[in-house]
Structures are given as structure tokens and as C-alpha cells.
DSSP file (Angstrom, degrees, kcal/mol; ACC not computed):
  #  RESIDUE AA STRUCTURE BP1 BP2  ACC     N-H-->O    O-->H-N    N-H-->O    O-->H-N    TCO  KAPPA ALPHA  PHI   PSI    X-CA   Y-CA   Z-CA
    1    1 A X              0   0    0      0, 0.0     2,-0.3     0, 0.0    69,-0.2   0.000 360.0 360.0 360.0 122.3  -16.6  -11.0   11.5
    2    2 A X        -     0   0    0     67,-0.1   104,-0.9    68,-0.1     2,-0.4  -0.800 360.0-130.7 -99.8 145.8  -17.5  -11.8    7.8
    3    3 A X  E     +A  105   0A   0     -2,-0.3     2,-0.4   102,-0.2   102,-0.2  -0.778  26.5 178.9 -97.5 141.2  -16.6   -9.4    5.1
    4    4 A X  E     -A  104   0A   0    100,-1.9   100,-0.9    -2,-0.4     2,-0.6  -0.985  23.3-133.7-137.5 143.0  -19.3   -8.4    2.5
    5    5 A X        -     0   0    0     -2,-0.4    98,-0.1    98,-0.2     2,-0.1  -0.877  26.5-120.4-102.2 132.3  -19.0   -6.0   -0.4
    6    6 A X    >>  -     0   0    0     -2,-0.6     4,-2.4    96,-0.3     3,-0.5  -0.437  26.2-117.3 -70.4 145.9  -21.7   -3.6   -0.7
    7    7 A X  H 3> S+     0   0    0      1,-0.3     4,-1.9     2,-0.2    -1,-0.1   0.801 112.9  48.7 -61.9 -31.9  -23.4   -4.0   -4.1
    8    8 A X  H 3> S+     0   0    0      1,-0.2     4,-2.3     2,-0.2    -1,-0.3   0.835 114.0  48.2 -75.7 -26.1  -22.5   -0.5   -5.4
    9    9 A X  H <> S+     0   0    0     -3,-0.5     4,-3.5     2,-0.2     5,-0.2   0.871 109.5  51.8 -69.9 -38.3  -18.9   -1.0   -4.3
   10   10 A X  H  X S+     0   0    0     -4,-2.4     4,-2.4     2,-0.2    -2,-0.2   0.914 110.2  48.7 -69.4 -35.9  -18.9   -4.3   -5.9
   11   11 A X  H  X S+     0   0    0     -4,-1.9     4,-1.6    -5,-0.2    -2,-0.2   0.969 116.0  45.0 -63.3 -52.3  -20.2   -2.7   -9.2
   12   12 A X  H  X S+     0   0    0     -4,-2.3     4,-0.9     1,-0.2     3,-0.4   0.917 112.1  51.1 -54.5 -45.8  -17.6    0.0   -8.9
   13   13 A X  H  X S+     0   0    0     -4,-3.5     4,-2.0     1,-0.2     3,-0.4   0.835 103.1  59.2 -52.2 -43.3  -15.0   -2.5   -8.1
   14   14 A X  H  < S+     0   0    0     -4,-2.4    -1,-0.2     1,-0.3    -2,-0.2   0.825 105.6  50.6 -62.1 -31.2  -15.9   -4.6  -11.1
   15   15 A X  H  < S+     0   0    0     -4,-1.6    -1,-0.3    -3,-0.4    -2,-0.2   0.791 120.1  32.6 -75.6 -25.2  -15.1   -1.7  -13.3
   16   16 A X  H  < S+     0   0    0     -4,-0.9    -2,-0.2    -3,-0.4    -1,-0.2   0.452  80.9 122.0-114.1  -2.4  -11.7   -1.0  -11.9
   17   17 A X  S  < S-     0   0    0     -4,-2.0     2,-0.7     1,-0.1    81,-0.0  -0.342  73.3-108.6 -62.8 141.7  -10.3   -4.3  -10.8
   18   18 A X    >   -     0   0    0      1,-0.2     3,-2.8    81,-0.1    -1,-0.1  -0.618  22.8-145.5 -79.9 115.1   -7.0   -5.0  -12.6
   19   19 A X  T 3  S+     0   0    0     -2,-0.7    -1,-0.2     1,-0.3    -2,-0.1   0.607  94.5  64.4 -61.9 -11.5   -7.8   -7.7  -15.1
   20   20 A X  T 3  S+     0   0    0      2,-0.0     2,-0.7     5,-0.0    -1,-0.3   0.521  78.2  97.6 -88.0  -5.6   -4.3   -9.3  -14.6
   21   21 A X    <   +     0   0    0     -3,-2.8     2,-0.4     4,-0.1    76,-0.0  -0.791  50.4 165.3 -86.4 119.7   -5.1  -10.1  -10.9
   22   22 A X     >  -     0   0    0     -2,-0.7     4,-3.6     1,-0.1     5,-0.3  -0.982  36.6-145.3-141.3 124.4   -6.1  -13.7  -10.9
   23   23 A X  H  > S+     0   0    0     -2,-0.4     4,-2.8     1,-0.2     5,-0.2   0.916 101.9  45.7 -53.7 -51.8   -6.3  -15.9   -7.8
   24   24 A X  H  > S+     0   0    0      1,-0.2     4,-2.6     2,-0.2    -1,-0.2   0.914 117.4  44.7 -67.2 -39.0   -5.2  -19.1   -9.6
   25   25 A X  H  > S+     0   0    0      2,-0.2     4,-1.9     1,-0.2    -2,-0.2   0.941 113.8  49.4 -68.5 -44.5   -2.3  -17.4  -11.4
   26   26 A X  H  X S+     0   0    0     -4,-3.6     4,-2.1     2,-0.2    -2,-0.2   0.914 113.1  47.8 -57.4 -43.9   -1.2  -15.5   -8.2
   27   27 A X  H  X>S+     0   0    0     -4,-2.8     4,-3.1    -5,-0.3     5,-1.9   0.939 111.9  49.1 -60.7 -49.8   -1.3  -18.8   -6.3
   28   28 A X  H  <5S+     0   0    0     -4,-2.6    -1,-0.2     1,-0.2    -2,-0.2   0.801 117.6  42.7 -62.4 -29.6    0.8  -20.7   -9.0
   29   29 A X  H  <5S+     0   0    0     -4,-1.9    -1,-0.2    -5,-0.2    -2,-0.2   0.804 131.6  17.9 -91.6 -31.8    3.3  -17.9   -9.0
   30   30 A X  H  <5S+     0   0    0     -4,-2.1    -2,-0.2    -5,-0.2    -3,-0.2   0.516 131.6  25.9-120.2  -8.3    3.6  -17.3   -5.3
   31   31 A X  T >X5S+     0   0    0     -4,-3.1     4,-2.8    -5,-0.2     3,-1.7   0.669  96.1  76.1-128.7 -40.6    2.3  -20.2   -3.3
   32   32 A X  H 3><S+     0   0    0     -5,-1.9     4,-1.9     1,-0.3    12,-0.3   0.756  84.6  68.9 -56.9 -31.6    2.5  -23.5   -5.3
   33   33 A X  H 34 S+     0   0    0     10,-0.2    12,-3.0     1,-0.2    13,-0.5   0.844 119.5  18.7 -61.9 -32.4    6.2  -23.9   -4.8
   34   34 A X  H <4 S+     0   0    0     -3,-1.7     9,-1.6    11,-0.2    19,-0.3   0.797 133.4  40.4 -99.4 -48.1    5.6  -24.6   -1.1
   35   35 A X  H  < S-     0   0    0     -4,-2.8     6,-3.2     7,-0.2     7,-0.7   0.571 110.6-113.8 -80.2  -9.4    2.0  -25.5   -0.9
   36   36 A X    ><  -     0   0    0     -4,-1.9     3,-1.0    -5,-0.4     7,-0.2   0.124  27.5 -81.8  88.3 152.3    1.8  -27.6   -4.0
   37   37 A X  T 3  S+     0   0    0      1,-0.3    -1,-0.1     5,-0.2    -5,-0.1   0.651 133.6  39.1 -63.7 -18.4    0.0  -27.1   -7.2
   38   38 A X  T 3  S-     0   0    0     -3,-0.1    -1,-0.3    -6,-0.1    -2,-0.1   0.390 116.9-110.9-109.0  -7.5   -3.2  -28.5   -5.8
   39   39 A X  S <  S+     0   0    0     -3,-1.0    17,-3.4    -7,-0.1    18,-0.7   0.626  80.6 126.8  88.0  11.0   -2.7  -26.7   -2.4
   40   40 A X  S    S-     0   0    0     15,-0.3    15,-0.2    16,-0.2    -4,-0.2   0.298  83.8-103.4 -91.3  16.6   -2.1  -30.0   -0.5
   41   41 A X  S    S+     0   0    0     -6,-3.2    -5,-0.3    13,-0.3    12,-0.3   0.678  91.1 113.1  81.5  14.6    1.2  -29.0    1.1
   42   42 A X        +     0   0    0     -7,-0.7    -7,-0.2    10,-0.1    -6,-0.2  -0.142  37.8 152.5-117.8  36.2    3.4  -31.0   -1.2
   43   43 A X    >   -     0   0    0     -9,-1.6     3,-1.5    -7,-0.2     4,-0.4  -0.140  60.2-106.1 -68.7 164.4    5.2  -28.4   -3.1
   44   44 A X  T 3  S+     0   0    0    -12,-0.3     3,-0.2     1,-0.3   -10,-0.2   0.747 121.7  42.9 -68.8 -19.4    8.7  -28.9   -4.6
   45   45 A X  T >  S+     0   0    0    -12,-3.0     3,-1.8     1,-0.1    -1,-0.3   0.526  85.5  98.0 -98.7  -4.0   10.2  -26.7   -1.8
   46   46 A X  G X  S+     0   0    0     -3,-1.5     3,-1.3   -13,-0.5    -2,-0.1   0.812  76.1  57.3 -51.9 -40.3    8.2  -28.2    1.0
   47   47 A X  G 3  S+     0   0    0     -4,-0.4    -1,-0.3     1,-0.2    -2,-0.1   0.616 104.3  54.1 -69.3 -14.7   11.0  -30.6    2.2
   48   48 A X  G <  S+     0   0    0     -3,-1.8    -1,-0.2    -4,-0.1     2,-0.2   0.278  89.2  98.4-103.9  10.6   13.4  -27.7    2.6
   49   49 A X  S <  S-     0   0    0     -3,-1.3     3,-0.0    -4,-0.2     4,-0.0  -0.597  80.3-123.0 -95.3 159.6   11.1  -25.6    5.0
   50   50 A X  S    S+     0   0    0     -2,-0.2     2,-0.3     1,-0.1    -1,-0.1   0.778  99.6  27.1 -70.7 -28.2   11.4  -25.5    8.7
   51   51 A X  S    S-     0   0    0     -5,-0.1     2,-0.3     3,-0.0    -1,-0.1  -0.956  94.3-101.4-135.7 150.2    7.6  -26.6    9.0
   52   52 A X        -     0   0    0     -2,-0.3   -10,-0.1     1,-0.1    -5,-0.1  -0.568  42.3-114.9 -68.3 127.7    5.5  -28.6    6.6
   53   53 A X        -     0   0    0     -2,-0.3    -1,-0.1   -12,-0.3     3,-0.0  -0.422  39.2-109.3 -61.6 138.8    3.3  -26.2    4.6
   54   54 A X        -     0   0    0      1,-0.1     2,-0.7    -2,-0.1   -13,-0.3  -0.292  27.6-101.2 -71.3 159.7   -0.5  -27.0    5.5
   55   55 A X    >   -     0   0    0    -15,-0.2     3,-1.2     1,-0.2   -15,-0.3  -0.658  34.6-167.0 -76.7 110.1   -3.0  -28.6    3.2
   56   56 A X  G >  S+     0   0    0    -17,-3.4     3,-0.6    -2,-0.7     4,-0.2   0.580  79.9  70.7 -81.8  -6.3   -4.8  -25.5    2.0
   57   57 A X  G 3  S+     0   0    0    -18,-0.7    72,-2.9     1,-0.2     4,-0.3   0.572  97.8  51.3 -87.0  -6.3   -7.7  -27.6    0.5
   58   58 A X  G <> S+     0   0    0     -3,-1.2     4,-2.2    70,-0.2    -1,-0.2   0.170  72.9 109.9-116.4  17.6   -8.9  -28.6    4.2
   59   59 A X  H <> S+     0   0    0     -3,-0.6     4,-0.5     2,-0.2     3,-0.2   0.965  84.6  41.7 -58.8 -49.3   -9.1  -25.0    5.7
   60   60 A X  H >4>S+     0   0    0     -4,-0.2     3,-2.1     1,-0.2     5,-1.8   0.964 112.7  52.2 -63.3 -47.1  -12.9  -25.1    5.8
   61   61 A X  H >45S+     0   0    0      1,-0.3     3,-0.6    -4,-0.3    -1,-0.2   0.807 109.0  50.9 -68.9 -22.8  -13.1  -28.6    7.0
   62   62 A X  H 3<5S+     0   0    0     -4,-2.2    -1,-0.3     1,-0.2    -2,-0.2   0.553 109.9  54.7 -80.1  -9.3  -10.6  -27.7    9.9
   63   63 A X  T X<5S-     0   0    0     -3,-2.1     3,-1.8    -4,-0.5    -1,-0.2  -0.288 132.2 -83.1-118.2  44.0  -13.0  -24.7   10.7
   64   64 A X  T < 5S-     0   0    0     -3,-0.6    -3,-0.2     1,-0.3    -2,-0.1   0.843  86.1 -58.6  68.5  28.9  -16.3  -26.5   11.2
   65   65 A X  T 3 <S+     0   0    0     -5,-1.8     2,-0.5     1,-0.2    -1,-0.3   0.453 111.6 115.3  75.6  -1.8  -17.0  -26.5    7.4
   66   66 A X  S <  S-     0   0    0     -3,-1.8     2,-0.6    -6,-0.6    -1,-0.2  -0.839  72.5-122.5-100.6 135.6  -16.8  -22.7    7.0
   67   67 A X        -     0   0    0     -2,-0.5     2,-2.5     1,-0.1     3,-0.2  -0.659  21.2-137.3 -77.1 119.9  -14.0  -21.3    5.0
   68   68 A X     >  +     0   0    0     -2,-0.6     4,-2.7     1,-0.2     5,-0.2  -0.389  35.8 168.2 -81.7  69.8  -12.1  -18.9    7.5
   69   69 A X  H  > S+     0   0    0     -2,-2.5     4,-2.9     1,-0.2    -1,-0.2   0.879  71.8  46.9 -52.9 -49.8  -11.7  -16.0    4.8
   70   70 A X  H  > S+     0   0    0    -69,-0.2     4,-2.6     1,-0.2    -1,-0.2   0.912 113.6  46.8 -67.7 -46.1  -10.6  -13.3    7.3
   71   71 A X  H  > S+     0   0    0      2,-0.2     4,-2.3     1,-0.2    -1,-0.2   0.929 114.2  50.3 -62.6 -44.6   -8.0  -15.6    9.1
   72   72 A X  H  X S+     0   0    0     -4,-2.7     4,-2.6     2,-0.2     5,-0.2   0.966 112.6  45.9 -52.7 -57.3   -6.7  -16.7    5.6
   73   73 A X  H  X S+     0   0    0     -4,-2.9     4,-2.6     1,-0.2     6,-0.3   0.890 113.2  47.9 -60.0 -42.4   -6.4  -13.2    4.4
   74   74 A X  H  X>S+     0   0    0     -4,-2.6     4,-1.9     1,-0.2     5,-1.0   0.850 112.8  49.7 -70.8 -33.3   -4.7  -12.0    7.6
   75   75 A X  H  <5S+     0   0    0     -4,-2.3    -2,-0.2    -3,-0.2    -1,-0.2   0.921 113.5  45.3 -68.7 -46.5   -2.3  -14.9    7.5
   76   76 A X  H  <5S+     0   0    0     -4,-2.6    16,-2.1     1,-0.2    17,-0.4   0.948 116.2  47.2 -58.5 -50.6   -1.4  -14.3    3.8
   77   77 A X  H  <5S-     0   0    0     -4,-2.6    16,-2.1    15,-0.2    17,-0.4   0.849 108.9-125.9 -56.8 -39.9   -1.1  -10.6    4.5
   78   78 A X  T  <5S+     0   0    0     -4,-1.9     3,-0.3    -5,-0.2    -3,-0.2   0.406  75.9 118.6  99.4   2.2    1.1  -11.1    7.6
   79   79 A X  S   <S+     0   0    0     -5,-1.0     2,-0.5    -6,-0.3    -4,-0.2   0.946  81.4  17.6 -68.1 -48.5   -1.1   -9.1    9.8
   80   80 A X  S    S+     0   0    0     -6,-0.9     2,-0.4    -9,-0.2    -1,-0.3  -0.889  77.3 157.0-130.4 105.0   -2.2  -11.8   12.3
   81   81 A X        -     0   0    0     -2,-0.5     2,-0.1    -3,-0.3    -6,-0.0  -0.975  32.1-135.8-129.1 137.7    0.0  -14.9   12.4
   82   82 A X    >   -     0   0    0     -2,-0.4     3,-1.2     1,-0.1    -2,-0.0  -0.289  34.4-103.9 -83.9 175.2    0.4  -17.4   15.1
   83   83 A X  T 3  S+     0   0    0      1,-0.2    -1,-0.1    -2,-0.1     4,-0.1   0.656 112.8  78.0 -78.0  -8.5    3.8  -18.8   16.0
   84   84 A X  T 3  S+     0   0    0      2,-0.1    -1,-0.2   -33,-0.0     2,-0.2   0.642  71.5 102.0 -72.4  -8.0    3.1  -22.0   14.2
   85   85 A X  S <  S-     0   0    0     -3,-1.2     2,-0.1     1,-0.1   -32,-0.0  -0.516  81.1-115.4 -74.9 137.8    3.8  -20.2   10.8
   86   86 A X    >   -     0   0    0     -2,-0.2     3,-1.6     1,-0.1    -1,-0.1  -0.457  18.0-122.0 -68.4 146.6    7.2  -21.1    9.4
   87   87 A X  T 3  S+     0   0    0      1,-0.3    -1,-0.1    -2,-0.1    -2,-0.1   0.706 109.8  66.1 -63.3 -20.2    9.6  -18.2    9.1
   88   88 A X  T 3  S+     0   0    0      2,-0.1     2,-0.6   -37,-0.1    -1,-0.3   0.656  73.6 105.7 -81.1 -15.0    9.9  -18.8    5.3
   89   89 A X  S <  S-     0   0    0     -3,-1.6    -4,-0.0     1,-0.1     0, 0.0  -0.526  73.5-134.5 -64.6 112.2    6.1  -17.8    4.8
   90   90 A X        -     0   0    0     -2,-0.6     2,-1.1     1,-0.1     3,-0.1  -0.249   8.3-120.6 -69.5 154.0    6.4  -14.3    3.3
   91   91 A X    >   -     0   0    0      1,-0.2     3,-1.6   -13,-0.1   -14,-0.2  -0.815  27.5-170.3 -94.3  98.8    4.3  -11.4    4.5
   92   92 A X  G >  S+     0   0    0    -16,-2.1     3,-1.8    -2,-1.1   -15,-0.2   0.686  73.6  76.6 -68.3 -15.9    2.6  -10.7    1.3
   93   93 A X  G 3  S+     0   0    0    -16,-2.1    -1,-0.3   -17,-0.4     4,-0.2   0.771  89.2  59.1 -70.8 -22.5    1.1   -7.5    2.7
   94   94 A X  G <  S+     0   0    0     -3,-1.6    -1,-0.3   -17,-0.4    -2,-0.2   0.520 103.7  64.4 -78.5  -1.7    4.5   -5.8    2.3
   95   95 A X  S <  S-     0   0    0     -3,-1.8     2,-0.8    -4,-0.2    -3,-0.0  -0.257 105.6 -73.5-103.3-161.7    4.5   -6.5   -1.4
   96   96 A X        +     0   0    0      1,-0.1     3,-0.1    -2,-0.1    -2,-0.1  -0.836  48.9 161.6 -98.3  98.5    2.3   -5.4   -4.3
   97   97 A X        -     0   0    0     -2,-0.8    19,-3.5     1,-0.4    20,-0.5   0.094  56.5-107.1 -98.6  18.7   -1.1   -7.1   -4.0
   98   98 A X        -     0   0    0     17,-0.2    -1,-0.4    16,-0.2     2,-0.1  -0.185  59.3 -21.5  84.9-177.5   -2.8   -4.6   -6.3
   99   99 A X        -     0   0    0     15,-0.2    16,-2.1   -83,-0.1     2,-0.1  -0.365  68.1-116.9 -65.9 141.4   -5.1   -1.8   -5.8
  100  100 A X  E     - B   0 114A   0     14,-0.3     2,-0.3    15,-0.1    14,-0.2  -0.468  23.2-163.6 -76.8 148.0   -7.3   -1.8   -2.7
  101  101 A X  E     - B   0 113A   0     12,-2.1    12,-2.6    -2,-0.1     2,-0.7  -0.933  28.0-110.0-121.9 154.6  -11.1   -1.9   -2.8
  102  102 A X  E     - B   0 112A   0     -2,-0.3     2,-0.5    10,-0.2   -96,-0.3  -0.741  32.8-171.0 -86.6 119.7  -13.2   -1.0    0.1
  103  103 A X  E     - B   0 111A   0      8,-3.6     8,-2.3    -2,-0.7     2,-0.3  -0.961  12.7-145.0-117.4 123.5  -15.0   -4.0    1.7
  104  104 A X  E     -AB   4 110A   0   -100,-0.9  -100,-1.9    -2,-0.5     6,-0.2  -0.678   6.5-141.5 -94.1 134.4  -17.6   -3.4    4.2
  105  105 A X  E >   -A    3   0A   0      4,-2.3     3,-1.6    -2,-0.3  -102,-0.2  -0.311  35.7-100.3 -81.9 171.3  -18.2   -5.6    7.4
  106  106 A X  T 3  S+     0   0    0   -104,-0.9    -1,-0.1     1,-0.3  -103,-0.1   0.759 125.9  59.8 -61.8 -26.7  -21.6   -6.4    8.7
  107  107 A X  T 3  S-     0   0    0      2,-0.1    -1,-0.3     1,-0.0    -3,-0.0   0.428 122.1-108.9 -78.8  -0.6  -21.0   -3.7   11.4
  108  108 A X  S <  S+     0   0    0     -3,-1.6     2,-0.5     1,-0.3    -2,-0.1   0.640  70.7 144.5  74.6  20.3  -20.6   -1.1    8.5
  109  109 A X        -     0   0    0      2,-0.0    -4,-2.3    -6,-0.0     2,-0.5  -0.757  41.4-145.6 -83.7 126.9  -16.9   -0.7    8.9
  110  110 A X  E     -B  104   0A   0     -2,-0.5     2,-0.4    -6,-0.2    -6,-0.2  -0.796  17.7-174.4-100.4 130.8  -15.2   -0.2    5.4
  111  111 A X  E     -B  103   0A   0     -8,-2.3    -8,-3.6    -2,-0.5     2,-0.6  -0.970  23.8-127.8-121.7 134.3  -11.7   -1.8    5.1
  112  112 A X  E     -B  102   0A   0     -2,-0.4     2,-0.4   -10,-0.3   -10,-0.2  -0.763  32.2-178.2 -85.0 125.8   -9.4   -1.4    2.1
  113  113 A X  E     -B  101   0A   0    -12,-2.6   -12,-2.1    -2,-0.6    -2,-0.0  -0.988  31.4-108.9-127.6 129.2   -8.2   -4.8    0.9
  114  114 A X  E  >  -B  100   0A   0     -2,-0.4     4,-1.9   -14,-0.2   -14,-0.3  -0.267  22.4-129.3 -52.7 140.6   -5.9   -5.4   -1.9
  115  115 A X  H  > S+     0   0    0    -16,-2.1     4,-2.9     1,-0.2   -17,-0.2   0.886 108.5  55.6 -59.5 -41.6   -7.6   -6.9   -5.0
  116  116 A X  H  > S+     0   0    0    -19,-3.5     4,-2.6     1,-0.2    -1,-0.2   0.907 106.0  49.9 -65.1 -37.6   -4.8   -9.7   -5.2
  117  117 A X  H  > S+     0   0    0    -20,-0.5     4,-2.4     1,-0.2     5,-0.3   0.971 112.7  48.2 -65.1 -46.8   -5.5  -10.8   -1.5
  118  118 A X  H  X S+     0   0    0     -4,-1.9     4,-2.8     1,-0.2    -2,-0.2   0.936 112.8  47.9 -53.5 -48.1   -9.2  -10.9   -2.4
  119  119 A X  H  X S+     0   0    0     -4,-2.9     4,-2.3     1,-0.2    -1,-0.2   0.884 113.2  48.4 -60.6 -40.9   -8.5  -13.0   -5.5
  120  120 A X  H  X S+     0   0    0     -4,-2.6     4,-2.2     2,-0.2    -1,-0.2   0.866 111.8  47.3 -70.2 -35.3   -6.3  -15.3   -3.7
  121  121 A X  H  X S+     0   0    0     -4,-2.4     4,-1.7     2,-0.2    -2,-0.2   0.878 110.5  53.2 -74.5 -37.9   -8.7  -15.9   -0.9
  122  122 A X  H  X S+     0   0    0     -4,-2.8     4,-1.4    -5,-0.3     3,-0.3   0.973 108.8  50.4 -59.8 -49.0  -11.5  -16.5   -3.4
  123  123 A X  H >X S+     0   0    0     -4,-2.3     3,-0.7     1,-0.3     4,-0.7   0.916 108.8  51.5 -54.2 -46.4   -9.3  -19.1   -5.2
  124  124 A X  H >< S+     0   0    0     -4,-2.2     3,-0.8     1,-0.3    -1,-0.3   0.854 103.5  56.8 -68.3 -25.8   -8.5  -20.9   -2.0
  125  125 A X  H >< S+     0   0    0     -4,-1.7     3,-0.9    -3,-0.3    -1,-0.3   0.842 103.6  55.7 -72.8 -26.8  -12.1  -21.1   -1.1
  126  126 A X  H << S+     0   0    0     -4,-1.4    -1,-0.2    -3,-0.7    -2,-0.2   0.630 102.8  55.8 -74.5  -9.0  -12.8  -22.9   -4.5
  127  127 A X  T << S+     0   0    0     -3,-0.8    -1,-0.2    -4,-0.7    -2,-0.2   0.318  78.1 126.2-103.1   8.5  -10.2  -25.7   -3.8
  128  128 A X    <         0   0    0     -3,-0.9   -70,-0.2    -4,-0.2   -71,-0.1  -0.476 360.0 360.0 -71.2 139.3  -11.7  -26.7   -0.5
  129  129 A X              0   0    0    -72,-2.9    -1,-0.1    -2,-0.2   -71,-0.1   0.396 360.0 360.0 -86.8 360.0  -12.6  -30.4   -0.1
């Protein structure tokens, strides 16, 4: 299932998105310590974790060249995680990821998704190799 924002919702969201929510800033503040500044799994805390953080720059390559946006957002949020996740990986969905905007699937189902989660997924998509 791929998420798409309806044009009128995108326009409305553009007017209301919190300008302080930035994918790169959110990543630097919440993810880089473990996943590394470039997302390659080599953060300063990586050696102290029970599992090596994955290289986030190869998510698309490991998924047939397609960035797995839904899976990435579910993992960050904490909604859908496999047992391979280290227990140290926070469930960011329980924190403040900003105001939610409605994102509609191809099937016409609208889902509220926090702006910070969308911004972070957008950023991770830009660092794919």
C-alpha cells in the first residue's frame, strides 16, 4: 500500500505544517546518535547497543530499489516491528511527532500521520544510495 496525499490536502497541509518540523533536524536530534550522522549505522552509541543499527541509506536497495515508506514509518512509530529490532530503538509514536495530517491511500482510506513522521521518512528517502 502506497500513501499519497490528495492535492487539496497537500495544499491545506502546506499552510498548517509546523515550520520547525524538519526531517534532517529531527534525524540529527533523535536518530544520528545510533544510526550515524549519514545514516550508515555507525553512530557514537552504536557499539553500546544490543544490535548493530542498520544502514538506513540502503533501505531502498534492500527492497528492490523501492523506498519502503510504510514499513519505515511503522518501524519508527513502533506500530509494526519485527523481533530483529533492538529493544533500545524508541517507539517514537508515543512521543510528540507534531500535528497529524490526513494522508489518503490509493484505496481512498484517510489516515492521520504526524508531520514529524512524514518529514523523517521524506528525509530518509533522500539519503538512499
